[in-house]
DRENMAR-255955 format. One record per residue (C-alpha): residue in three letters; x, y negated, z negated. Coordinates in nm, 3 decimals. Layout:
N
LOPA   residu         X         Y         Z
LOPA      ala         X         Y         Z
...
END
This chain:
365
LOPA   residu         X         Y         Z
LOPA      unk   -15.022    39.989    12.621
LOPA      unk   -14.734    39.848    12.822
LOPA      unk   -14.958    39.568    12.952
LOPA      unk   -15.065    39.488    12.595
LOPA      unk   -14.701    39.464    12.482
LOPA      unk   -14.617    39.229    12.767
LOPA      unk   -14.907    39.004    12.672
LOPA      unk   -14.803    39.006    12.305
LOPA      unk   -14.439    38.931    12.396
LOPA      unk   -14.545    38.648    12.625
LOPA      unk   -14.767    38.504    12.354
LOPA      unk   -14.474    38.499    12.112
LOPA      unk   -14.207    38.368    12.349
LOPA      unk   -14.412    38.104    12.536
LOPA      unk   -14.416    37.852    12.251
LOPA      unk   -14.039    37.892    12.220
LOPA      unk   -13.999    37.804    12.586
LOPA      unk   -14.250    37.521    12.576
LOPA      unk   -14.130    37.178    12.675
LOPA      unk   -14.218    36.837    12.539
LOPA      unk   -14.187    36.558    12.795
LOPA      unk   -14.179    36.193    12.701
LOPA      unk   -14.136    35.896    12.936
LOPA      unk   -14.019    35.536    12.920
LOPA      unk   -14.066    35.262    13.179
LOPA      unk   -13.794    34.999    13.223
LOPA      unk   -13.781    34.671    13.413
LOPA      unk   -13.460    34.481    13.490
LOPA      unk   -13.442    34.124    13.621
LOPA      unk   -13.147    33.904    13.712
LOPA      unk   -13.019    33.562    13.611
LOPA      unk   -13.230    33.347    13.379
LOPA      unk   -13.097    32.993    13.418
LOPA      unk   -13.183    32.633    13.337
LOPA      unk   -13.058    32.371    13.578
LOPA      unk   -13.123    31.998    13.530
LOPA      unk   -13.413    32.010    13.775
LOPA      unk   -13.583    32.284    13.573
LOPA      unk   -13.548    32.100    13.244
LOPA      unk   -13.677    31.776    13.393
LOPA      unk   -13.977    31.963    13.529
LOPA      unk   -14.048    32.134    13.194
LOPA      unk   -14.029    31.816    12.986
LOPA      unk   -14.352    31.671    12.848
LOPA      unk   -14.279    31.303    12.776
LOPA      unk   -14.596    31.257    12.572
LOPA      unk   -14.524    31.542    12.331
LOPA      unk   -14.148    31.507    12.360
LOPA      unk   -14.114    31.883    12.410
LOPA      unk   -14.048    32.133    12.688
LOPA      unk   -14.312    32.374    12.814
LOPA      unk   -14.259    32.688    13.021
LOPA      unk   -14.598    32.856    13.012
LOPA      unk   -14.667    32.777    13.378
LOPA      unk   -14.328    32.912    13.482
LOPA      unk   -14.413    33.268    13.378
LOPA      unk   -14.794    33.264    13.395
LOPA      unk   -14.831    33.448    13.726
LOPA      unk   -14.560    33.706    13.665
LOPA      unk   -14.639    33.773    13.297
LOPA      unk   -14.843    34.086    13.366
LOPA      unk   -14.552    34.247    13.553
LOPA      unk   -14.301    34.158    13.279
LOPA      unk   -14.519    34.271    12.990
LOPA      unk   -14.633    34.606    13.134
LOPA      unk   -14.313    34.820    13.101
LOPA      unk   -14.198    34.963    12.770
LOPA      unk   -13.877    34.758    12.792
LOPA      unk   -13.809    34.448    13.004
LOPA      unk   -13.446    34.336    13.017
LOPA      unk   -13.288    34.024    13.171
LOPA      unk   -12.960    33.831    13.184
LOPA      unk   -12.967    33.510    12.976
LOPA      unk   -12.716    33.305    13.172
LOPA      unk   -12.708    33.001    12.947
LOPA      unk   -12.656    32.902    12.588
LOPA      unk   -12.907    32.768    12.341
LOPA      unk   -12.647    32.531    12.208
LOPA      unk   -12.879    32.247    12.109
LOPA      unk   -12.899    31.889    12.230
LOPA      unk   -12.797    31.725    12.450
LOPA      unk   -12.951    31.976    12.690
LOPA      unk   -12.738    32.020    12.999
LOPA      unk   -12.741    32.220    13.320
LOPA      unk   -12.455    32.316    13.548
LOPA      unk   -12.162    32.350    13.490
LOPA      unk   -12.202    32.395    13.113
LOPA      unk   -12.551    32.511    13.023
LOPA      unk   -12.741    32.436    12.703
LOPA      unk   -13.112    32.502    12.750
LOPA      unk   -13.408    32.375    12.547
LOPA      unk   -13.497    32.595    12.253
LOPA      unk   -13.855    32.622    12.383
LOPA      unk   -13.736    32.850    12.664
LOPA      unk   -13.670    33.138    12.426
LOPA      unk   -14.022    33.193    12.283
LOPA      unk   -14.154    33.146    12.637
LOPA      unk   -13.940    33.439    12.752
LOPA      unk   -14.061    33.650    12.461
LOPA      unk   -14.424    33.561    12.526
LOPA      unk   -14.380    33.635    12.897
LOPA      unk   -14.285    33.994    12.814
LOPA      unk   -13.909    34.013    12.767
LOPA      unk   -13.790    34.264    12.508
LOPA      unk   -13.411    34.245    12.549
LOPA      unk   -13.167    33.983    12.679
LOPA      unk   -12.801    34.043    12.765
LOPA      unk   -12.573    33.750    12.685
LOPA      unk   -12.223    33.836    12.809
LOPA      unk   -12.166    33.622    13.118
LOPA      unk   -11.942    33.345    13.244
LOPA      unk   -12.152    33.082    13.065
LOPA      unk   -12.147    33.246    12.720
LOPA      unk   -11.894    32.993    12.589
LOPA      unk   -12.034    32.680    12.755
LOPA      unk   -12.089    32.519    12.414
LOPA      unk   -11.798    32.689    12.243
LOPA      unk   -11.817    32.894    11.927
LOPA      unk   -12.104    32.689    11.782
LOPA      unk   -12.311    32.738    12.097
LOPA      unk   -12.246    33.111    12.101
LOPA      unk   -12.345    33.148    11.736
LOPA      unk   -12.651    32.925    11.768
LOPA      unk   -12.774    33.129    12.066
LOPA      unk   -12.741    33.451    11.865
LOPA      unk   -12.920    33.303    11.562
LOPA      unk   -13.213    33.179    11.770
LOPA      unk   -13.247    33.518    11.938
LOPA      unk   -13.249    33.683    11.596
LOPA      unk   -13.499    33.432    11.460
LOPA      unk   -13.771    33.539    11.704
LOPA      unk   -13.687    33.909    11.693
LOPA      unk   -13.547    33.921    12.046
LOPA      unk   -13.307    34.212    12.089
LOPA      unk   -12.979    34.113    12.253
LOPA      unk   -12.626    34.229    12.319
LOPA      unk   -12.298    34.125    12.480
LOPA      unk   -12.187    33.844    12.247
LOPA      unk   -12.125    33.855    11.873
LOPA      unk   -12.049    33.603    11.601
LOPA      unk   -11.777    33.824    11.453
LOPA      unk   -11.636    34.175    11.429
LOPA      unk   -11.882    34.278    11.158
LOPA      unk   -12.177    34.206    11.388
LOPA      unk   -12.005    34.383    11.675
LOPA      unk   -11.938    34.697    11.471
LOPA      unk   -12.289    34.700    11.325
LOPA      unk   -12.484    34.622    11.641
LOPA      unk   -12.291    34.761    11.939
LOPA      unk   -12.382    34.943    12.150
LOPA      unk   -12.738    34.816    12.121
LOPA      unk   -12.960    35.117    12.054
LOPA      unk   -13.314    35.089    12.190
LOPA      unk   -13.586    35.343    12.124
LOPA      unk   -13.924    35.396    12.287
LOPA      unk   -14.147    35.705    12.279
LOPA      unk   -13.874    35.905    12.109
LOPA      unk   -13.612    35.827    12.375
LOPA      unk   -13.292    35.659    12.254
LOPA      unk   -13.125    35.428    12.505
LOPA      unk   -12.784    35.268    12.459
LOPA      unk   -12.741    34.929    12.628
LOPA      unk   -12.391    34.795    12.691
LOPA      unk   -12.303    34.456    12.841
LOPA      unk   -11.980    34.306    12.978
LOPA      unk   -11.867    34.004    13.180
LOPA      unk   -11.571    33.941    13.408
LOPA      unk   -11.485    33.619    13.219
LOPA      unk   -11.603    33.294    13.060
LOPA      unk   -11.503    33.031    13.318
LOPA      unk   -11.161    32.989    13.161
LOPA      unk   -11.298    32.887    12.821
LOPA      unk   -11.108    33.074    12.551
LOPA      unk   -11.301    33.303    12.321
LOPA      unk   -11.147    33.234    11.982
LOPA      unk   -11.175    33.458    11.677
LOPA      unk   -11.406    33.550    11.519
LOPA      unk   -11.636    33.511    11.825
LOPA      unk   -11.662    33.809    12.061
LOPA      unk   -11.769    33.812    12.424
LOPA      unk   -11.751    34.158    12.579
LOPA      unk   -11.512    34.150    12.874
LOPA      unk   -11.492    34.418    13.142
LOPA      unk   -11.219    34.659    13.037
LOPA      unk   -11.229    35.025    13.135
LOPA      unk   -11.061    35.147    12.816
LOPA      unk   -11.314    34.962    12.607
LOPA      unk   -11.605    35.082    12.820
LOPA      unk   -11.489    35.442    12.773
LOPA      unk   -11.477    35.401    12.394
LOPA      unk   -11.816    35.229    12.386
LOPA      unk   -11.985    35.500    12.594
LOPA      unk   -11.834    35.763    12.364
LOPA      unk   -11.963    35.570    12.065
LOPA      unk   -12.310    35.556    12.222
LOPA      unk   -12.308    35.933    12.266
LOPA      unk   -12.201    35.984    11.907
LOPA      unk   -12.488    35.760    11.796
LOPA      unk   -12.734    35.999    11.959
LOPA      unk   -12.811    35.812    12.280
LOPA      unk   -13.021    36.007    12.528
LOPA      unk   -12.916    35.774    12.811
LOPA      unk   -12.666    35.488    12.846
LOPA      unk   -12.713    35.175    13.059
LOPA      unk   -12.434    34.928    13.135
LOPA      unk   -12.523    34.573    13.241
LOPA      unk   -12.229    34.399    13.413
LOPA      unk   -12.177    34.034    13.498
LOPA      unk   -11.943    34.063    13.794
LOPA      unk   -11.882    34.020    14.166
LOPA      unk   -11.845    33.728    14.405
LOPA      unk   -12.099    33.448    14.401
LOPA      unk   -12.336    33.427    14.699
LOPA      unk   -12.196    33.743    14.863
LOPA      unk   -12.459    34.001    14.956
LOPA      unk   -12.227    34.300    14.946
LOPA      unk   -12.037    34.422    14.638
LOPA      unk   -11.663    34.383    14.632
LOPA      unk   -11.418    34.666    14.578
LOPA      unk   -11.376    34.588    14.208
LOPA      unk   -11.750    34.627    14.151
LOPA      unk   -11.748    34.962    14.329
LOPA      unk   -11.451    35.089    14.129
LOPA      unk   -11.591    34.981    13.793
LOPA      unk   -11.936    35.123    13.874
LOPA      unk   -11.788    35.460    13.973
LOPA      unk   -11.570    35.465    13.661
LOPA      unk   -11.864    35.382    13.435
LOPA      unk   -12.085    35.653    13.580
LOPA      unk   -11.803    35.907    13.563
LOPA      unk   -11.767    35.836    13.190
LOPA      unk   -12.126    35.897    13.094
LOPA      unk   -12.348    35.606    13.194
LOPA      unk   -12.662    35.684    13.393
LOPA      unk   -12.740    35.331    13.505
LOPA      unk   -12.532    35.032    13.608
LOPA      unk   -12.712    34.700    13.651
LOPA      unk   -12.541    34.387    13.782
LOPA      unk   -12.576    34.010    13.781
LOPA      unk   -12.375    33.696    13.868
LOPA      unk   -12.365    33.674    14.252
LOPA      unk   -12.701    33.483    14.247
LOPA      unk   -12.811    33.680    14.551
LOPA      unk   -12.948    34.031    14.583
LOPA      unk   -12.699    34.313    14.642
LOPA      unk   -12.764    34.682    14.724
LOPA      unk   -12.928    34.942    14.500
LOPA      unk   -12.814    35.304    14.511
LOPA      unk   -12.994    35.589    14.340
LOPA      unk   -12.804    35.918    14.344
LOPA      unk   -13.099    36.146    14.277
LOPA      unk   -12.891    36.463    14.252
LOPA      unk   -12.664    36.318    13.984
LOPA      unk   -12.944    36.113    13.828
LOPA      unk   -12.740    35.792    13.850
LOPA      unk   -12.845    35.440    13.952
LOPA      unk   -12.633    35.141    14.055
LOPA      unk   -12.786    34.799    14.118
LOPA      unk   -12.501    34.569    14.213
LOPA      unk   -12.690    34.240    14.174
LOPA      unk   -13.051    34.145    14.108
LOPA      unk   -12.999    33.785    14.218
LOPA      unk   -13.165    33.489    14.049
LOPA      unk   -13.474    33.550    13.842
LOPA      unk   -13.540    33.186    13.753
LOPA      unk   -13.306    32.903    13.846
LOPA      unk   -13.293    32.563    14.011
LOPA      unk   -13.096    32.695    14.309
LOPA      unk   -13.291    32.640    14.631
LOPA      unk   -13.058    32.747    14.919
LOPA      unk   -13.147    33.046    15.132
LOPA      unk   -13.105    33.386    14.959
LOPA      unk   -13.072    33.218    14.615
LOPA      unk   -13.429    33.101    14.557
LOPA      unk   -13.554    33.437    14.433
LOPA      unk   -13.447    33.779    14.321
LOPA      unk   -13.530    34.145    14.278
LOPA      unk   -13.685    34.329    13.986
LOPA      unk   -13.596    34.695    13.947
LOPA      unk   -13.853    34.932    13.798
LOPA      unk   -13.711    35.253    13.648
LOPA      unk   -13.894    35.547    13.493
LOPA      unk   -13.701    35.790    13.278
LOPA      unk   -13.815    36.118    13.125
LOPA      unk   -13.686    36.325    12.838
LOPA      unk   -13.760    36.695    12.853
LOPA      unk   -13.704    36.860    12.516
LOPA      unk   -13.706    37.239    12.533
LOPA      unk   -13.763    37.442    12.218
LOPA      unk   -13.462    37.652    12.315
LOPA      unk   -13.170    37.450    12.448
LOPA      unk   -13.066    37.086    12.464
LOPA      unk   -13.295    36.805    12.575
LOPA      unk   -13.240    36.646    12.916
LOPA      unk   -13.306    36.280    12.991
LOPA      unk   -13.316    36.179    13.355
LOPA      unk   -13.417    35.901    13.592
LOPA      unk   -13.731    36.018    13.771
LOPA      unk   -13.833    35.710    13.970
LOPA      unk   -13.676    35.386    14.092
LOPA      unk   -13.826    35.112    14.305
LOPA      unk   -13.797    34.737    14.337
LOPA      unk   -14.018    34.435    14.377
LOPA      unk   -13.934    34.078    14.471
LOPA      unk   -14.008    33.748    14.303
LOPA      unk   -13.970    33.397    14.441
LOPA      unk   -13.920    33.066    14.261
LOPA      unk   -14.184    32.818    14.373
LOPA      unk   -14.171    32.444    14.308
LOPA      unk   -14.533    32.342    14.283
LOPA      unk   -14.665    32.022    14.434
LOPA      unk   -14.791    31.884    14.102
LOPA      unk   -14.652    31.565    13.949
LOPA      unk   -14.380    31.743    13.754
LOPA      unk   -14.285    31.974    14.042
LOPA      unk   -14.328    32.272    13.811
LOPA      unk   -14.111    32.580    13.864
LOPA      unk   -14.325    32.892    13.893
LOPA      unk   -14.230    33.256    13.944
LOPA      unk   -14.435    33.418    14.218
LOPA      unk   -14.424    33.800    14.239
LOPA      unk   -14.416    33.931    14.593
LOPA      unk   -14.678    34.198    14.654
LOPA      unk   -14.760    34.173    15.021
LOPA      unk   -14.637    33.869    15.206
LOPA      unk   -14.714    33.512    15.100
LOPA      unk   -15.000    33.468    14.856
LOPA      unk   -15.155    33.148    14.988
LOPA      unk   -15.374    33.120    14.678
LOPA      unk   -15.065    33.059    14.464
LOPA      unk   -14.824    32.890    14.706
LOPA      unk   -14.941    32.567    14.861
LOPA      unk   -14.794    32.370    15.149
LOPA      unk   -14.657    32.489    15.480
LOPA      unk   -14.295    32.421    15.382
LOPA      unk   -14.320    32.629    15.063
LOPA      unk   -14.494    32.913    15.243
LOPA      unk   -14.229    32.912    15.514
LOPA      unk   -13.950    32.924    15.257
LOPA      unk   -14.114    33.208    15.066
LOPA      unk   -14.170    33.406    15.384
LOPA      unk   -13.806    33.353    15.477
LOPA      unk   -13.696    33.491    15.137
LOPA      unk   -13.929    33.789    15.168
LOPA      unk   -13.821    33.873    15.523
LOPA      unk   -13.451    33.830    15.444
LOPA      unk   -13.467    34.042    15.129
LOPA      unk   -13.675    34.322    15.277
LOPA      unk   -13.457    34.351    15.587
LOPA      unk   -13.140    34.357    15.376
LOPA      unk   -13.262    34.606    15.117
LOPA      unk   -13.418    34.838    15.372
LOPA      unk   -13.081    34.848    15.546
LOPA      unk   -12.848    34.870    15.244
LOPA      unk   -13.041    35.052    14.970
LOPA      unk   -13.013    35.425    14.917
LOPA      unk   -13.325    35.601    14.783
LOPA      unk   -13.468    35.277    14.640
LOPA      unk   -13.776    35.146    14.819
LOPA      unk   -14.008    34.855    14.758
LOPA      unk   -14.275    34.913    14.498
LOPA      unk   -14.610    34.996    14.654
LOPA      unk   -14.881    34.737    14.614
LOPA      unk   -15.154    34.834    14.370
LOPA      unk   -15.486    34.898    14.542
END
């Protein structure tokens, strides 16, 4: 009789203790740029348009596989004349190419947000909206900021708040009503609280910060990262240095800091700057019938990508994902293969030495 009662009790209570687990895969990449050399390469003089299909062709599968792929749009879509450094205004054709390559979200708060002034900022936002590309970090006015920030993303029943801030705008004043989110700890605290109130299961903060071309984070980056995690964020992702910086996954606390992903696509060719890292993150939400749901980071790894200038007539820029050394079928010429190998060797040695609990993604068999 006692055994029967135990079985009956277990049958009743088990559904109450049951757990529903859902998962979301995320991919973060670094700086998306358009230097003069890139625009010249993308221009089709016959059609009078710019084409970027070849740029993302090889890496498209990697970008389009995760539930959410997020990158830093370090340029404006301010219209003609198209210009590169120091004040960027990229061809409009770049945007649908990014969408078609697999990008779901672009962050826009960086030191080039105001390169074409208020009109450039607003035009960039309108073009992003026109193709349904989610974005955050810059806003046409306070109404848009209050309605759309933090950016709430949802996949498989998991709600993710994405916040974005920059250290500055290269000295160009941000005049009302335009808004560019600047790094300010009081504001970050309020925004994280607002994200929690909005029902976020997990908050991610994407910072544009640090010292250009320096492989190690500065003290300000470390302080801001620690502050942000202490006030509720689970992930901190960084851009701006144009080189890869360390990645630290605190598994016990379930917190991730990636100080800089380096360049995703740019015209910069010097050592350490001609490629970048992509960070793959898996998160899970465990919803118990009794008790609050828990959302946690369950896996983090990275992969590398290198920017190849092909030997065709236009010297096309192409993103080559690094899986296992130099893929000779995609990279032609001894000089290019040597440069790619140098980037791979440099990056692997650095990340193996500086990363904590974040290893290179295993090659698919």
